[in-house]
PDB file of N, H, CA, C and O in Angstrom:
ATOM      1  N   MET A   1     107.057 115.970 111.770  1.00  0.00           N
ATOM      2  CA  MET A   1     108.470 116.250 111.963  1.00  0.00           C
ATOM      3  C   MET A   1     109.210 114.936 112.225  1.00  0.00           C
ATOM      4  O   MET A   1     108.799 114.153 113.081  1.00  0.00           O
ATOM      5  N   VAL A   2     110.268 114.700 111.513  1.00  0.00           N
ATOM      6  H   VAL A   2     110.602 115.336 110.817  1.00  0.00           H
ATOM      7  CA  VAL A   2     111.051 113.483 111.640  1.00  0.00           C
ATOM      8  C   VAL A   2     112.209 113.738 112.593  1.00  0.00           C
ATOM      9  O   VAL A   2     112.982 114.682 112.426  1.00  0.00           O
ATOM     10  N   ARG A   3     112.309 112.871 113.599  1.00  0.00           N
ATOM     11  H   ARG A   3     111.682 112.104 113.735  1.00  0.00           H
ATOM     12  CA  ARG A   3     113.419 113.013 114.552  1.00  0.00           C
ATOM     13  C   ARG A   3     114.650 112.310 114.005  1.00  0.00           C
ATOM     14  O   ARG A   3     114.552 111.274 113.348  1.00  0.00           O
ATOM     15  N   SER A   4     115.775 112.870 114.276  1.00  0.00           N
ATOM     16  H   SER A   4     115.855 113.712 114.810  1.00  0.00           H
ATOM     17  CA  SER A   4     117.013 112.261 113.798  1.00  0.00           C
ATOM     18  C   SER A   4     117.332 111.010 114.620  1.00  0.00           C
ATOM     19  O   SER A   4     116.870 110.851 115.750  1.00  0.00           O
ATOM     20  N   GLU A   5     118.126 110.139 114.025  1.00  0.00           N
ATOM     21  H   GLU A   5     118.501 110.268 113.107  1.00  0.00           H
ATOM     22  CA  GLU A   5     118.535 108.928 114.722  1.00  0.00           C
ATOM     23  C   GLU A   5     119.294 109.260 115.996  1.00  0.00           C
ATOM     24  O   GLU A   5     119.149 108.564 117.001  1.00  0.00           O
ATOM     25  N   ALA A   6     120.097 110.307 115.967  1.00  0.00           N
ATOM     26  H   ALA A   6     120.214 110.872 115.150  1.00  0.00           H
ATOM     27  CA  ALA A   6     120.866 110.699 117.148  1.00  0.00           C
ATOM     28  C   ALA A   6     119.933 111.125 118.278  1.00  0.00           C
ATOM     29  O   ALA A   6     120.169 110.794 119.440  1.00  0.00           O
ATOM     30  N   LYS A   7     118.874 111.859 117.935  1.00  0.00           N
ATOM     31  H   LYS A   7     118.682 112.128 116.991  1.00  0.00           H
ATOM     32  CA  LYS A   7     117.923 112.306 118.954  1.00  0.00           C
ATOM     33  C   LYS A   7     117.167 111.118 119.530  1.00  0.00           C
ATOM     34  O   LYS A   7     116.937 111.057 120.738  1.00  0.00           O
ATOM     35  N   ILE A   8     116.784 110.185 118.690  1.00  0.00           N
ATOM     36  H   ILE A   8     116.971 110.234 117.709  1.00  0.00           H
ATOM     37  CA  ILE A   8     116.089 108.984 119.163  1.00  0.00           C
ATOM     38  C   ILE A   8     117.011 108.190 120.085  1.00  0.00           C
ATOM     39  O   ILE A   8     116.588 107.738 121.149  1.00  0.00           O
ATOM     40  N   ALA A   9     118.265 108.022 119.682  1.00  0.00           N
ATOM     41  H   ALA A   9     118.608 108.389 118.818  1.00  0.00           H
ATOM     42  CA  ALA A   9     119.228 107.287 120.502  1.00  0.00           C
ATOM     43  C   ALA A   9     119.429 107.975 121.852  1.00  0.00           C
ATOM     44  O   ALA A   9     119.511 107.310 122.885  1.00  0.00           O
ATOM     45  N   ALA A  10     119.507 109.299 121.840  1.00  0.00           N
ATOM     46  H   ALA A  10     119.441 109.839 121.001  1.00  0.00           H
ATOM     47  CA  ALA A  10     119.674 110.040 123.094  1.00  0.00           C
ATOM     48  C   ALA A  10     118.455 109.863 123.994  1.00  0.00           C
ATOM     49  O   ALA A  10     118.597 109.700 125.206  1.00  0.00           O
ATOM     50  N   ASP A  11     117.262 109.894 123.410  1.00  0.00           N
ATOM     51  H   ASP A  11     117.147 110.026 122.426  1.00  0.00           H
ATOM     52  CA  ASP A  11     116.040 109.704 124.200  1.00  0.00           C
ATOM     53  C   ASP A  11     115.973 108.303 124.800  1.00  0.00           C
ATOM     54  O   ASP A  11     115.591 108.135 125.958  1.00  0.00           O
ATOM     55  N   VAL A  12     116.344 107.307 124.013  1.00  0.00           N
ATOM     56  H   VAL A  12     116.654 107.444 123.072  1.00  0.00           H
ATOM     57  CA  VAL A  12     116.362 105.930 124.512  1.00  0.00           C
ATOM     58  C   VAL A  12     117.386 105.805 125.636  1.00  0.00           C
ATOM     59  O   VAL A  12     117.104 105.199 126.670  1.00  0.00           O
ATOM     60  N   ALA A  13     118.564 106.371 125.438  1.00  0.00           N
ATOM     61  H   ALA A  13     118.792 106.863 124.598  1.00  0.00           H
ATOM     62  CA  ALA A  13     119.601 106.325 126.464  1.00  0.00           C
ATOM     63  C   ALA A  13     119.123 106.996 127.744  1.00  0.00           C
ATOM     64  O   ALA A  13     119.349 106.474 128.836  1.00  0.00           O
ATOM     65  N   ASP A  14     118.468 108.142 127.626  1.00  0.00           N
ATOM     66  H   ASP A  14     118.285 108.566 126.740  1.00  0.00           H
ATOM     67  CA  ASP A  14     117.941 108.830 128.811  1.00  0.00           C
ATOM     68  C   ASP A  14     116.926 107.970 129.544  1.00  0.00           C
ATOM     69  O   ASP A  14     116.936 107.911 130.774  1.00  0.00           O
ATOM     70  N   ALA A  15     116.060 107.310 128.808  1.00  0.00           N
ATOM     71  H   ALA A  15     116.052 107.359 127.809  1.00  0.00           H
ATOM     72  CA  ALA A  15     115.048 106.449 129.429  1.00  0.00           C
ATOM     73  C   ALA A  15     115.707 105.271 130.140  1.00  0.00           C
ATOM     74  O   ALA A  15     115.320 104.920 131.255  1.00  0.00           O
ATOM     75  N   LEU A  16     116.701 104.663 129.499  1.00  0.00           N
ATOM     76  H   LEU A  16     117.016 104.948 128.594  1.00  0.00           H
ATOM     77  CA  LEU A  16     117.404 103.541 130.122  1.00  0.00           C
ATOM     78  C   LEU A  16     118.146 103.980 131.381  1.00  0.00           C
ATOM     79  O   LEU A  16     118.089 103.305 132.408  1.00  0.00           O
ATOM     80  N   VAL A  17     118.836 105.101 131.298  1.00  0.00           N
ATOM     81  H   VAL A  17     118.883 105.650 130.463  1.00  0.00           H
ATOM     82  CA  VAL A  17     119.576 105.601 132.452  1.00  0.00           C
ATOM     83  C   VAL A  17     118.609 105.895 133.600  1.00  0.00           C
ATOM     84  O   VAL A  17     118.915 105.588 134.752  1.00  0.00           O
ATOM     85  N   SER A  18     117.475 106.470 133.312  1.00  0.00           N
ATOM     86  H   SER A  18     117.227 106.720 132.376  1.00  0.00           H
ATOM     87  CA  SER A  18     116.491 106.766 134.360  1.00  0.00           C
ATOM     88  C   SER A  18     116.011 105.495 135.046  1.00  0.00           C
ATOM     89  O   SER A  18     115.900 105.451 136.271  1.00  0.00           O
ATOM     90  N   ARG A  19     115.729 104.474 134.269  1.00  0.00           N
ATOM     91  H   ARG A  19     115.819 104.509 133.274  1.00  0.00           H
ATOM     92  CA  ARG A  19     115.268 103.201 134.842  1.00  0.00           C
ATOM     93  C   ARG A  19     116.367 102.545 135.674  1.00  0.00           C
ATOM     94  O   ARG A  19     116.109 102.056 136.774  1.00  0.00           O
ATOM     95  N   LEU A  20     117.584 102.535 135.153  1.00  0.00           N
ATOM     96  H   LEU A  20     117.794 102.932 134.260  1.00  0.00           H
ATOM     97  CA  LEU A  20     118.695 101.938 135.901  1.00  0.00           C
ATOM     98  C   LEU A  20     118.997 102.719 137.171  1.00  0.00           C
ATOM     99  O   LEU A  20     119.325 102.130 138.201  1.00  0.00           O
ATOM    100  N   PHE A  21     118.887 104.035 137.102  1.00  0.00           N
ATOM    101  H   PHE A  21     118.621 104.513 136.265  1.00  0.00           H
ATOM    102  CA  PHE A  21     119.121 104.867 138.280  1.00  0.00           C
ATOM    103  C   PHE A  21     118.083 104.550 139.353  1.00  0.00           C
ATOM    104  O   PHE A  21     118.422 104.482 140.534  1.00  0.00           O
ATOM    105  N   ALA A  22     116.833 104.356 138.962  1.00  0.00           N
ATOM    106  H   ALA A  22     116.558 104.411 138.002  1.00  0.00           H
ATOM    107  CA  ALA A  22     115.775 104.015 139.915  1.00  0.00           C
ATOM    108  C   ALA A  22     116.061 102.660 140.578  1.00  0.00           C
ATOM    109  O   ALA A  22     115.863 102.501 141.783  1.00  0.00           O
ATOM    110  N   VAL A  23     116.522 101.702 139.797  1.00  0.00           N
ATOM    111  H   VAL A  23     116.684 101.831 138.818  1.00  0.00           H
ATOM    112  CA  VAL A  23     116.887 100.400 140.365  1.00  0.00           C
ATOM    113  C   VAL A  23     118.040 100.567 141.352  1.00  0.00           C
ATOM    114  O   VAL A  23     118.043  99.958 142.422  1.00  0.00           O
ATOM    115  N   GLY A  24     119.011 101.391 140.991  1.00  0.00           N
ATOM    116  H   GLY A  24     119.008 101.886 140.123  1.00  0.00           H
ATOM    117  CA  GLY A  24     120.131 101.662 141.888  1.00  0.00           C
ATOM    118  C   GLY A  24     119.689 102.258 143.205  1.00  0.00           C
ATOM    119  O   GLY A  24     120.201 101.890 144.262  1.00  0.00           O
ATOM    120  N   LEU A  25     118.735 103.182 143.150  1.00  0.00           N
ATOM    121  H   LEU A  25     118.318 103.481 142.291  1.00  0.00           H
ATOM    122  CA  LEU A  25     118.208 103.761 144.384  1.00  0.00           C
ATOM    123  C   LEU A  25     117.526 102.709 145.246  1.00  0.00           C
ATOM    124  O   LEU A  25     117.679 102.708 146.467  1.00  0.00           O
ATOM    125  N   ASP A  26     116.775 101.814 144.614  1.00  0.00           N
ATOM    126  H   ASP A  26     116.651 101.815 143.622  1.00  0.00           H
ATOM    127  CA  ASP A  26     116.141 100.722 145.359  1.00  0.00           C
ATOM    128  C   ASP A  26     117.196  99.834 146.010  1.00  0.00           C
ATOM    129  O   ASP A  26     117.037  99.413 147.156  1.00  0.00           O
ATOM    130  N   LEU A  27     118.269  99.549 145.283  1.00  0.00           N
ATOM    131  H   LEU A  27     118.398  99.891 144.352  1.00  0.00           H
ATOM    132  CA  LEU A  27     119.337  98.730 145.855  1.00  0.00           C
ATOM    133  C   LEU A  27     120.025  99.440 147.020  1.00  0.00           C
ATOM    134  O   LEU A  27     120.377  98.799 148.011  1.00  0.00           O
ATOM    135  N   HIS A  28     120.220 100.744 146.914  1.00  0.00           N
ATOM    136  H   HIS A  28     119.934 101.265 146.109  1.00  0.00           H
ATOM    137  CA  HIS A  28     120.801 101.507 148.024  1.00  0.00           C
ATOM    138  C   HIS A  28     119.915 101.414 149.256  1.00  0.00           C
ATOM    139  O   HIS A  28     120.419 101.246 150.367  1.00  0.00           O
ATOM    140  N   ARG A  29     118.593 101.523 149.076  1.00  0.00           N
ATOM    141  H   ARG A  29     118.183 101.660 148.173  1.00  0.00           H
ATOM    142  CA  ARG A  29     117.665 101.390 150.211  1.00  0.00           C
ATOM    143  C   ARG A  29     117.748  99.991 150.811  1.00  0.00           C
ATOM    144  O   ARG A  29     117.732  99.838 152.032  1.00  0.00           O
ATOM    145  N   ALA A  30     117.836  98.980 149.970  1.00  0.00           N
ATOM    146  H   ALA A  30     117.850  99.104 148.978  1.00  0.00           H
ATOM    147  CA  ALA A  30     117.962  97.608 150.462  1.00  0.00           C
ATOM    148  C   ALA A  30     119.275  97.426 151.225  1.00  0.00           C
ATOM    149  O   ALA A  30     119.321  96.740 152.246  1.00  0.00           O
ATOM    150  N   LEU A  31     120.332  98.046 150.719  1.00  0.00           N
ATOM    151  H   LEU A  31     120.294  98.603 149.890  1.00  0.00           H
ATOM    152  CA  LEU A  31     121.633  97.943 151.373  1.00  0.00           C
ATOM    153  C   LEU A  31     121.585  98.522 152.783  1.00  0.00           C
ATOM    154  O   LEU A  31     122.177  97.967 153.707  1.00  0.00           O
ATOM    155  N   GLU A  32     120.880  99.636 152.945  1.00  0.00           N
ATOM    156  H   GLU A  32     120.398 100.088 152.193  1.00  0.00           H
ATOM    157  CA  GLU A  32     120.776 100.278 154.254  1.00  0.00           C
ATOM    158  C   GLU A  32     120.080  99.395 155.280  1.00  0.00           C
ATOM    159  O   GLU A  32     120.367  99.488 156.474  1.00  0.00           O
ATOM    160  N   SER A  33     119.174  98.545 154.831  1.00  0.00           N
ATOM    161  H   SER A  33     118.940  98.470 153.862  1.00  0.00           H
ATOM    162  CA  SER A  33     118.412  97.716 155.760  1.00  0.00           C
ATOM    163  C   SER A  33     118.904  96.271 155.810  1.00  0.00           C
ATOM    164  O   SER A  33     118.251  95.412 156.403  1.00  0.00           O
ATOM    165  N   THR A  34     120.050  96.002 155.193  1.00  0.00           N
ATOM    166  H   THR A  34     120.581  96.700 154.712  1.00  0.00           H
ATOM    167  CA  THR A  34     120.574  94.646 155.135  1.00  0.00           C
ATOM    168  C   THR A  34     121.724  94.476 156.120  1.00  0.00           C
ATOM    169  O   THR A  34     122.609  95.324 156.228  1.00  0.00           O
ATOM    170  N   SER A  35     121.683  93.362 156.830  1.00  0.00           N
ATOM    171  H   SER A  35     120.963  92.673 156.742  1.00  0.00           H
ATOM    172  CA  SER A  35     122.816  93.029 157.690  1.00  0.00           C
ATOM    173  C   SER A  35     123.478  91.780 157.119  1.00  0.00           C
ATOM    174  O   SER A  35     122.892  91.076 156.297  1.00  0.00           O
ATOM    175  N   GLY A  36     124.662  91.524 157.546  1.00  0.00           N
ATOM    176  H   GLY A  36     125.138  92.096 158.214  1.00  0.00           H
ATOM    177  CA  GLY A  36     125.408  90.379 157.026  1.00  0.00           C
ATOM    178  C   GLY A  36     126.322  90.815 155.906  1.00  0.00           C
ATOM    179  O   GLY A  36     125.914  91.543 155.002  1.00  0.00           O
ATOM    180  N   THR A  37     127.551  90.369 155.973  1.00  0.00           N
ATOM    181  H   THR A  37     127.882  89.778 156.708  1.00  0.00           H
ATOM    182  CA  THR A  37     128.542  90.841 155.007  1.00  0.00           C
ATOM    183  C   THR A  37     128.312  90.292 153.603  1.00  0.00           C
ATOM    184  O   THR A  37     128.534  91.004 152.624  1.00  0.00           O
ATOM    185  N   GLU A  38     127.875  89.051 153.488  1.00  0.00           N
ATOM    186  H   GLU A  38     127.694  88.473 154.284  1.00  0.00           H
ATOM    187  CA  GLU A  38     127.692  88.476 152.151  1.00  0.00           C
ATOM    188  C   GLU A  38     126.554  89.149 151.378  1.00  0.00           C
ATOM    189  O   GLU A  38     126.750  89.525 150.223  1.00  0.00           O
ATOM    190  N   PRO A  39     125.363  89.313 151.987  1.00  0.00           N
ATOM    191  CA  PRO A  39     124.302  90.010 151.240  1.00  0.00           C
ATOM    192  C   PRO A  39     124.680  91.455 150.908  1.00  0.00           C
ATOM    193  O   PRO A  39     124.367  91.945 149.823  1.00  0.00           O
ATOM    194  N   ARG A  40     125.346  92.130 151.830  1.00  0.00           N
ATOM    195  H   ARG A  40     125.601  91.732 152.711  1.00  0.00           H
ATOM    196  CA  ARG A  40     125.765  93.515 151.575  1.00  0.00           C
ATOM    197  C   ARG A  40     126.757  93.559 150.417  1.00  0.00           C
ATOM    198  O   ARG A  40     126.687  94.457 149.577  1.00  0.00           O
ATOM    199  N   ALA A  41     127.676  92.604 150.363  1.00  0.00           N
ATOM    200  H   ALA A  41     127.733  91.875 151.044  1.00  0.00           H
ATOM    201  CA  ALA A  41     128.667  92.570 149.280  1.00  0.00           C
ATOM    202  C   ALA A  41     127.977  92.352 147.936  1.00  0.00           C
ATOM    203  O   ALA A  41     128.361  92.958 146.935  1.00  0.00           O
ATOM    204  N   HIS A  42     126.961  91.491 147.909  1.00  0.00           N
ATOM    205  H   HIS A  42     126.649  90.999 148.722  1.00  0.00           H
ATOM    206  CA  HIS A  42     126.214  91.264 146.665  1.00  0.00           C
ATOM    207  C   HIS A  42     125.518  92.544 146.209  1.00  0.00           C
ATOM    208  O   HIS A  42     125.549  92.887 145.027  1.00  0.00           O
ATOM    209  N   LEU A  43     124.892  93.245 147.149  1.00  0.00           N
ATOM    210  H   LEU A  43     124.867  92.967 148.109  1.00  0.00           H
ATOM    211  CA  LEU A  43     124.209  94.494 146.799  1.00  0.00           C
ATOM    212  C   LEU A  43     125.202  95.548 146.327  1.00  0.00           C
ATOM    213  O   LEU A  43     124.937  96.262 145.360  1.00  0.00           O
ATOM    214  N   GLU A  44     126.344  95.651 147.003  1.00  0.00           N
ATOM    215  H   GLU A  44     126.559  95.071 147.789  1.00  0.00           H
ATOM    216  CA  GLU A  44     127.348  96.639 146.603  1.00  0.00           C
ATOM    217  C   GLU A  44     127.873  96.355 145.197  1.00  0.00           C
ATOM    218  O   GLU A  44     128.079  97.282 144.414  1.00  0.00           O
ATOM    219  N   ARG A  45     128.092  95.075 144.872  1.00  0.00           N
ATOM    220  H   ARG A  45     127.925  94.322 145.508  1.00  0.00           H
ATOM    221  CA  ARG A  45     128.546  94.724 143.518  1.00  0.00           C
ATOM    222  C   ARG A  45     127.475  95.060 142.480  1.00  0.00           C
ATOM    223  O   ARG A  45     127.785  95.559 141.398  1.00  0.00           O
ATOM    224  N   ALA A  46     126.223  94.786 142.813  1.00  0.00           N
ATOM    225  H   ALA A  46     125.970  94.381 143.692  1.00  0.00           H
ATOM    226  CA  ALA A  46     125.140  95.103 141.879  1.00  0.00           C
ATOM    227  C   ALA A  46     125.061  96.606 141.635  1.00  0.00           C
ATOM    228  O   ALA A  46     124.859  97.044 140.503  1.00  0.00           O
ATOM    229  N   ILE A  47     125.218  97.385 142.684  1.00  0.00           N
ATOM    230  H   ILE A  47     125.382  97.029 143.604  1.00  0.00           H
ATOM    231  CA  ILE A  47     125.197  98.844 142.553  1.00  0.00           C
ATOM    232  C   ILE A  47     126.361  99.316 141.677  1.00  0.00           C
ATOM    233  O   ILE A  47     126.180 100.173 140.813  1.00  0.00           O
ATOM    234  N   GLU A  48     127.546  98.762 141.899  1.00  0.00           N
ATOM    235  H   GLU A  48     127.693  98.066 142.602  1.00  0.00           H
ATOM    236  CA  GLU A  48     128.707  99.124 141.074  1.00  0.00           C
ATOM    237  C   GLU A  48     128.472  98.775 139.610  1.00  0.00           C
ATOM    238  O   GLU A  48     128.818  99.554 138.722  1.00  0.00           O
ATOM    239  N   GLN A  49     127.887  97.612 139.356  1.00  0.00           N
ATOM    240  H   GLN A  49     127.605  96.979 140.077  1.00  0.00           H
ATOM    241  CA  GLN A  49     127.615  97.207 137.980  1.00  0.00           C
ATOM    242  C   GLN A  49     126.591  98.133 137.321  1.00  0.00           C
ATOM    243  O   GLN A  49     126.732  98.478 136.147  1.00  0.00           O
ATOM    244  N   LEU A  50     125.564  98.535 138.071  1.00  0.00           N
ATOM    245  H   LEU A  50     125.450  98.255 139.024  1.00  0.00           H
ATOM    246  CA  LEU A  50     124.595  99.487 137.514  1.00  0.00           C
ATOM    247  C   LEU A  50     125.249 100.819 137.204  1.00  0.00           C
ATOM    248  O   LEU A  50     125.004 101.405 136.149  1.00  0.00           O
ATOM    249  N   ASP A  51     126.084 101.303 138.121  1.00  0.00           N
ATOM    250  H   ASP A  51     126.284 100.828 138.978  1.00  0.00           H
ATOM    251  CA  ASP A  51     126.783 102.576 137.882  1.00  0.00           C
ATOM    252  C   ASP A  51     127.641 102.490 136.618  1.00  0.00           C
ATOM    253  O   ASP A  51     127.666 103.418 135.809  1.00  0.00           O
ATOM    254  N   HIS A  52     128.336 101.375 136.459  1.00  0.00           N
ATOM    255  H   HIS A  52     128.316 100.621 137.116  1.00  0.00           H
ATOM    256  CA  HIS A  52     129.182 101.190 135.266  1.00  0.00           C
ATOM    257  C   HIS A  52     128.314 101.119 134.008  1.00  0.00           C
ATOM    258  O   HIS A  52     128.667 101.698 132.981  1.00  0.00           O
ATOM    259  N   THR A  53     127.198 100.422 134.080  1.00  0.00           N
ATOM    260  H   THR A  53     126.912  99.952 134.914  1.00  0.00           H
ATOM    261  CA  THR A  53     126.302 100.305 132.931  1.00  0.00           C
ATOM    262  C   THR A  53     125.747 101.664 132.533  1.00  0.00           C
ATOM    263  O   THR A  53     125.661 101.979 131.346  1.00  0.00           O
ATOM    264  N   ILE A  54     125.369 102.469 133.521  1.00  0.00           N
ATOM    265  H   ILE A  54     125.439 102.213 134.485  1.00  0.00           H
ATOM    266  CA  ILE A  54     124.880 103.822 133.241  1.00  0.00           C
ATOM    267  C   ILE A  54     125.962 104.630 132.543  1.00  0.00           C
ATOM    268  O   ILE A  54     125.685 105.339 131.576  1.00  0.00           O
ATOM    269  N   GLN A  55     127.191 104.525 133.031  1.00  0.00           N
ATOM    270  H   GLN A  55     127.416 103.949 133.817  1.00  0.00           H
ATOM    271  CA  GLN A  55     128.300 105.255 132.397  1.00  0.00           C
ATOM    272  C   GLN A  55     128.484 104.805 130.949  1.00  0.00           C
ATOM    273  O   GLN A  55     128.704 105.634 130.067  1.00  0.00           O
ATOM    274  N   MET A  56     128.396 103.500 130.700  1.00  0.00           N
ATOM    275  H   MET A  56     128.217 102.826 131.417  1.00  0.00           H
ATOM    276  CA  MET A  56     128.561 102.984 129.342  1.00  0.00           C
ATOM    277  C   MET A  56     127.451 103.488 128.419  1.00  0.00           C
ATOM    278  O   MET A  56     127.714 103.840 127.269  1.00  0.00           O
ATOM    279  N   ILE A  57     126.226 103.525 128.910  1.00  0.00           N
ATOM    280  H   ILE A  57     126.012 103.240 129.845  1.00  0.00           H
ATOM    281  CA  ILE A  57     125.109 104.021 128.094  1.00  0.00           C
ATOM    282  C   ILE A  57     125.317 105.490 127.762  1.00  0.00           C
ATOM    283  O   ILE A  57     125.117 105.906 126.621  1.00  0.00           O
ATOM    284  N   ARG A  58     125.714 106.271 128.751  1.00  0.00           N
ATOM    285  H   ARG A  58     125.876 105.933 129.678  1.00  0.00           H
ATOM    286  CA  ARG A  58     125.943 107.702 128.497  1.00  0.00           C
ATOM    287  C   ARG A  58     127.055 107.908 127.481  1.00  0.00           C
ATOM    288  O   ARG A  58     126.939 108.757 126.596  1.00  0.00           O
ATOM    289  N   LEU A  59     128.125 107.143 127.598  1.00  0.00           N
ATOM    290  H   LEU A  59     128.220 106.454 128.317  1.00  0.00           H
ATOM    291  CA  LEU A  59     129.224 107.267 126.638  1.00  0.00           C
ATOM    292  C   LEU A  59     128.779 106.859 125.241  1.00  0.00           C
ATOM    293  O   LEU A  59     129.126 107.512 124.257  1.00  0.00           O
ATOM    294  N   ALA A  60     128.007 105.775 125.157  1.00  0.00           N
ATOM    295  H   ALA A  60     127.724 105.245 125.956  1.00  0.00           H
ATOM    296  CA  ALA A  60     127.530 105.320 123.850  1.00  0.00           C
ATOM    297  C   ALA A  60     126.597 106.347 123.220  1.00  0.00           C
ATOM    298  O   ALA A  60     126.636 106.564 122.009  1.00  0.00           O
ATOM    299  N   ALA A  61     125.769 106.972 124.028  1.00  0.00           N
ATOM    300  H   ALA A  61     125.737 106.796 125.012  1.00  0.00           H
ATOM    301  CA  ALA A  61     124.816 107.954 123.510  1.00  0.00           C
ATOM    302  C   ALA A  61     125.515 109.208 123.003  1.00  0.00           C
ATOM    303  O   ALA A  61     125.028 109.870 122.086  1.00  0.00           O
ATOM    304  N   THR A  62     126.657 109.532 123.603  1.00  0.00           N
ATOM    305  H   THR A  62     127.052 108.994 124.348  1.00  0.00           H
ATOM    306  CA  THR A  62     127.378 110.725 123.175  1.00  0.00           C
ATOM    307  C   THR A  62     128.459 110.410 122.155  1.00  0.00           C
ATOM    308  O   THR A  62     129.093 111.316 121.614  1.00  0.00           O
ATOM    309  N   GLY A  63     128.671 109.114 121.892  1.00  0.00           N
ATOM    310  H   GLY A  63     128.156 108.378 122.332  1.00  0.00           H
ATOM    311  CA  GLY A  63     129.672 108.719 120.913  1.00  0.00           C
ATOM    312  C   GLY A  63     131.094 108.800 121.421  1.00  0.00           C
ATOM    313  O   GLY A  63     132.038 108.787 120.631  1.00  0.00           O
ATOM    314  N   LEU A  64     131.261 108.882 122.738  1.00  0.00           N
ATOM    315  H   LEU A  64     130.494 108.893 123.379  1.00  0.00           H
ATOM    316  CA  LEU A  64     132.600 108.958 123.312  1.00  0.00           C
ATOM    317  C   LEU A  64     133.116 107.566 123.641  1.00  0.00           C
ATOM    318  O   LEU A  64     132.337 106.632 123.830  1.00  0.00           O
ATOM    319  N   GLU A  65     134.410 107.439 123.706  1.00  0.00           N
ATOM    320  H   GLU A  65     135.043 108.197 123.552  1.00  0.00           H
ATOM    321  CA  GLU A  65     135.036 106.184 124.096  1.00  0.00           C
ATOM    322  C   GLU A  65     135.323 106.233 125.588  1.00  0.00           C
ATOM    323  O   GLU A  65     135.663 107.292 126.115  1.00  0.00           O
ATOM    324  N   PRO A  66     135.189 105.080 126.291  1.00  0.00           N
ATOM    325  CA  PRO A  66     135.537 105.064 127.716  1.00  0.00           C
ATOM    326  C   PRO A  66     137.033 105.242 127.901  1.00  0.00           C
ATOM    327  O   PRO A  66     137.812 104.919 127.004  1.00  0.00           O
ATOM    328  N   PRO A  67     137.444 105.756 129.061  1.00  0.00           N
ATOM    329  CA  PRO A  67     138.862 105.900 129.320  1.00  0.00           C
ATOM    330  C   PRO A  67     139.540 104.527 129.342  1.00  0.00           C
ATOM    331  O   PRO A  67     138.900 103.508 129.604  1.00  0.00           O
ATOM    332  N   GLU A  68     140.839 104.520 129.064  1.00  0.00           N
ATOM    333  H   GLU A  68     141.359 105.347 128.851  1.00  0.00           H
ATOM    334  CA  GLU A  68     141.608 103.265 129.028  1.00  0.00           C
ATOM    335  C   GLU A  68     141.511 102.493 130.337  1.00  0.00           C
ATOM    336  O   GLU A  68     141.462 101.263 130.319  1.00  0.00           O
ATOM    337  N   ASP A  69     141.483 103.196 131.488  1.00  0.00           N
ATOM    338  H   ASP A  69     141.522 104.195 131.503  1.00  0.00           H
ATOM    339  CA  ASP A  69     141.486 102.535 132.782  1.00  0.00           C
ATOM    340  C   ASP A  69     140.076 102.247 133.313  1.00  0.00           C
ATOM    341  O   ASP A  69     139.923 101.863 134.473  1.00  0.00           O
ATOM    342  N   ALA A  70     139.055 102.428 132.486  1.00  0.00           N
ATOM    343  H   ALA A  70     139.180 102.740 131.544  1.00  0.00           H
ATOM    344  CA  ALA A  70     137.679 102.163 132.918  1.00  0.00           C
ATOM    345  C   ALA A  70     137.492 100.669 133.126  1.00  0.00           C
ATOM    346  O   ALA A  70     138.003  99.854 132.357  1.00  0.00           O
ATOM    347  N   PRO A  71     136.734 100.310 134.203  1.00  0.00           N
ATOM    348  CA  PRO A  71     136.492  98.873 134.434  1.00  0.00           C
ATOM    349  C   PRO A  71     135.643  98.281 133.316  1.00  0.00           C
ATOM    350  O   PRO A  71     134.788  98.958 132.746  1.00  0.00           O
ATOM    351  N   ALA A  72     135.886  97.025 133.015  1.00  0.00           N
ATOM    352  H   ALA A  72     136.580  96.475 133.478  1.00  0.00           H
ATOM    353  CA  ALA A  72     135.144  96.350 131.938  1.00  0.00           C
ATOM    354  C   ALA A  72     133.861  95.752 132.440  1.00  0.00           C
ATOM    355  O   ALA A  72     133.117  95.148 131.667  1.00  0.00           O
TER     356      ALA A  72
END
């Protein structure tokens, strides 16, 4: 059985999102145990970037365009 390109792309996107989500969870755990404003700010920015990347992958996998006001 031959899988369609769309199905393959969706599977790849799901795998990427799962891996990025796991990294995000690790960063959240690190954030909870981190003191100091500068390290916390770095972790918070990394978490925001992962969340944005996950959103971009999901949009690309579904063929949707991001909203006009979405962060770049």
